[in-house]
C-alpha positions in Angstrom: -24.7 -9.4 8.5 -22.9 -6.9 7.8 -24.8 -4.0 6.2 -23.3 -2.4 2.9 -24.2 0.5 1.5 -23.5 2.2 -2.5 -23.2 5.4 -2.4 -22.8 8.8 -5.0 -20.9 11.3 -3.9 -19.2 14.0 -6.3 -15.8 15.2 -6.9 -14.5 18.3 -9.2 -18.2 18.4 -10.8 -17.1 14.1 -11.7 -19.7 10.9 -10.4 -18.1 8.7 -8.4 -18.8 5.2 -6.9 -17.9 4.2 -3.1 -19.4 0.9 -1.0 -20.1 2.8 2.7 -19.7 -0.5 5.3 -21.8 0.0 8.5 -20.1 -0.9 12.3 -21.8 -3.8 13.6 -21.7 -5.1 17.4 -22.4 -3.7 20.1 -18.9 -1.5 20.3 -18.7 0.4 17.3 -15.5 1.8 16.9 -14.8 6.1 17.4 -12.6 5.5 13.5 -14.1 4.6 10.8 -10.9 3.7 7.6 -11.3 4.8 4.8 -9.5 1.7 2.2 -7.6 3.7 -0.8 -7.2 1.5 -3.7 -4.0 0.8 -5.6 -4.2 1.4 -9.6 -4.9 0.1 -11.7 -8.0 -1.5 -10.8 -10.9 -0.9 -8.4 -13.1 -1.4 -4.9 -13.2 -4.6 -5.0 -9.2 -5.3 -5.1 -7.2 -8.2 -6.1 -9.3 -11.9 -4.9 -12.2 -9.6 -3.8 -8.9 -8.3 -0.7 -10.8 -5.3 -0.1 -14.4 -6.8 0.3 -13.7 -9.3 2.7 -11.1 -6.6 4.0 -14.1 -4.2 4.6 -16.6 -7.0 5.4 -13.8 -8.4 8.4 -13.1 -4.4 9.8 -17.4 -4.0 10.3 -17.8 -7.1 11.5 -15.3 -5.8 14.5 -17.3 -2.9 14.7 -14.9 -0.6 12.5 -16.4 1.4 9.8 -15.4 0.9 6.4 -15.3 2.9 3.0 -13.8 1.3 0.1 -14.0 4.2 -3.7 -13.1 3.9 -6.5 -11.1 7.1 -7.2 -11.9 8.8 -11.0 -11.6 7.2 -14.3 -11.5 3.7 -12.3 -14.2 0.6 -11.7 -18.0 2.4 -11.9 -16.1 6.1 -11.0 -16.3 8.5 -14.2 -13.6 10.9 -15.9 -10.5 10.3 -16.9 -7.7 8.2 -15.5 -4.8 9.0 -13.1 -2.1 7.9 -10.8 -1.3 7.9 -7.1 -0.3 10.6 -7.8 -3.3 12.4 -8.6 -6.0 10.9 -6.3 -6.0 13.9 -3.4 -8.9 15.1 -4.3 -10.7 12.2 -4.1 -9.7 11.1 -1.2 -11.2 14.4 0.4 -14.0 13.6 -0.9 -14.1 10.0 0.4 -14.0 11.3 3.6 -16.5 13.6 3.5 -18.6 11.1 2.9 -17.3 8.8 5.6 -16.7 11.1 8.1 -20.7 12.8 7.2 -22.6 9.5 6.6 -21.7 8.0 10.2 -21.9 11.0 12.8 -20.4 8.9 15.6 -16.3 8.9 14.2 -13.8 10.7 14.9 -12.0 10.6 12.4 -10.1 7.9 9.9 -7.7 5.8 9.1 -6.3 5.7 5.9 -5.3 1.9 4.2 -3.5 1.4 1.7 -1.8 -1.4 -0.8 1.7 -0.1 -3.2 0.3 3.0 -3.8 -2.2 3.3 -2.5 -0.2 3.5 0.5 2.5 6.3 -1.2 -0.1 8.7 -2.1 -2.0 7.9 1.8 0.8 9.4 2.6 1.4 12.2 0.8 -2.5 13.1 1.8 -2.8 12.5 5.2 -0.9 15.7 6.7 -3.0 17.7 4.5 -6.6 16.5 7.1 -6.9 16.8 10.7 -9.4 14.1 10.3 -6.9 11.6 9.5 -5.5 9.4 12.9 -3.4 7.6 10.7 -2.1 5.2 8.7 -1.7 1.3 8.0 0.2 1.3 5.1 1.2 -2.5 3.1 4.1 -2.6 0.8 4.2 1.0 0.4 5.4 2.0 -4.0 8.5 3.7 -4.5 9.5 2.5 -7.2 12.2 3.6 -10.0 14.5 1.5 -12.3 17.4 1.7 -10.8 15.7 1.2 -7.6 14.2 -1.7 -8.6 16.8 -2.8 -10.0 19.4 -3.1 -6.8 15.6 -5.2 -5.1 16.0 -8.0 -7.4 20.0 -7.7 -7.7 20.3 -7.9 -4.6 17.2 -10.4 -3.3 16.7 -12.5 -7.3 19.9 -13.1 -7.8 21.7 -14.1 -4.4 18.6 -16.9 -3.7 19.2 -17.6 -7.4 23.1 -18.8 -6.9 21.4 -21.3 -4.4 18.8 -22.2 -5.7 19.2 -26.2 -6.4 17.4 -25.7 -9.2 19.4 -23.6 -11.2 22.7 -25.7 -10.4 20.5 -28.6 -11.7 20.0 -27.1 -14.8 23.9 -25.5 -15.6 25.0 -29.6 -15.1 22.2 -31.1 -17.3 22.9 -28.1 -20.0 19.3 -26.4 -20.1 21.1 -23.7 -19.1 21.5 -20.1 -20.9 24.9 -18.7 -19.8 24.6 -16.0 -21.9 20.7 -14.3 -21.8 21.5 -14.8 -17.6 24.2 -12.8 -18.5 22.3 -10.5 -20.2 20.3 -9.6 -18.3 22.3 -9.6 -15.0 24.4 -6.9 -16.9 22.3 -5.1 -17.4 20.2 -4.4 -13.6 23.7 -4.1 -13.2 23.1 -1.0 -15.5 20.6 0.2 -14.0 21.0 0.4 -10.7 24.2 2.4 -11.1 21.6 4.5 -12.9 21.0 5.7 -16.7 22.0 9.4 -16.4 18.1 10.6 -18.2 15.7 13.0 -17.2 13.2 10.1 -16.5 15.0 8.5 -13.6 16.1 12.1 -12.4 12.6 12.9 -11.6 11.6 9.2 -11.2 14.2 8.4 -8.2 12.3 11.8 -6.5 9.6 9.5 -5.2 11.5 7.9 -2.5 12.5 11.4 -1.2 9.6 12.4 -1.4 7.6 9.9 0.5 10.8 9.9 2.8 9.5 13.2 4.6 5.9 12.3 3.8 6.2 9.4 6.3 8.6 10.6 8.5 7.3 14.3 9.2 4.2 12.8 9.6 2.3 13.0 13.2 -0.2 10.1 12.7 1.1 7.1 14.1 1.5 4.5 11.2 0.7 0.9 11.0 3.4 -0.9 9.0 2.0 -4.5 7.4 5.8 -6.0 5.1 5.4 -8.6 2.3 8.6 -11.2 2.7 7.9 -11.6 -1.2 8.0 -9.4 -2.6 10.3 -6.7 -4.8 7.9 -3.5 -4.3 8.7 -4.1 -0.2 12.4 -4.4 -0.5 12.9 -1.7 -3.0 10.9 0.4 -0.1 13.4 -1.2 2.5 16.5 -0.9 0.9 15.2 3.4 0.5 15.5 2.9 4.2 18.0 1.4 5.1 19.9 3.5 3.1 18.5 7.0 5.2 19.2 7.6 8.8 16.2 9.9 9.5 14.2 7.3 8.2 15.7 4.1 9.6 14.7 6.6 12.8 11.4 7.1 12.1 10.6 3.5 11.0 11.9 2.0 14.8 10.0 5.2 16.8 6.5 4.7 18.7 5.2 6.5 16.3 4.9 2.9 13.7 4.3 -0.9 14.5 6.4 -3.3 12.2 5.1 -5.7 10.9 6.6 -8.9 8.3 4.3 -12.1 6.6 7.7 -13.8 5.0 5.9 -15.7 3.1 3.0 -13.4 2.0 3.6 -11.9 -1.6 2.8 -8.4 -2.6 -0.9 -8.6 -2.7 -0.8 -11.6 0.0 -3.1 -13.3 -2.2 -3.7 -16.4 0.3 -6.3 -16.8 3.1 -4.4 -16.8 6.2 -2.3 -14.2 4.6 -4.9 -11.9 4.0 -6.7 -13.2 7.8 -3.7 -12.0 9.2 -3.7 -8.2 7.4 -7.3 -8.1 8.4 -6.5 -9.0 12.5 -3.2 -6.6 12.8 -5.6 -4.0 10.8 -8.7 -4.5 13.9 -6.3 -5.0 16.4 -4.4 -1.6 15.6 -7.4 0.4 14.6 -9.0 -1.2 18.3 -5.3 0.5 20.3 -6.2 4.1 19.0 -9.4 4.0 20.2 -8.7 2.8 23.6 
């Protein structure tokens, strides 16, 4: 049975809550995991994903700390997005390192915008030993539209269900065309100021990842628009492609998985990959 400890701690004077999962077994890892939650959700995660992951890793001898950043779950203060949680991550890192004295550093684990928040934070803290990034968030309206056209419409064009509806005259061609043209317009960029600001996000994620000195386990879902958009951005950048192909990056894919790895078989595979990769860092 994994020992779990609820802890209150502070960040900039605000109270936060986290759950520390103490490692079990004869061989305890000297590397912990700081599980950063993407928003808007709290430390339990979709379909209890983060609880089950933390318990699986702790049972394998890897201590884990998962927490609510300020404004989420049981942590107080105003809500904030993934670009405003660096102080929260640092405060949680302090707790993990202080409470588990044999830990020499931690791997940052994050899904979606938490993976992006971790990428931004990692270079600021020497205690970060590596990152596990699942379906990193690089969303822009332009990039979303491009991914939607490339993957959804192409797949839809070869769908038997679509052609069955067409032949039975149960298909709204005008609405479908309007939707497609709308996505096509977005994919070419709107020229609005907000889009210009948003388009900077992929560039910042690219720079954070390619300049990182830590190893990265990158896990991508096959049935996820966020992962497809990320891969599109990587494909556009020679520097990004070189980073992904380097020895610093271990790439794993689950072709049938959705964004949150909602089935037990997918969740267990993610936990096993995470466990084995962390063990490799300890060797």
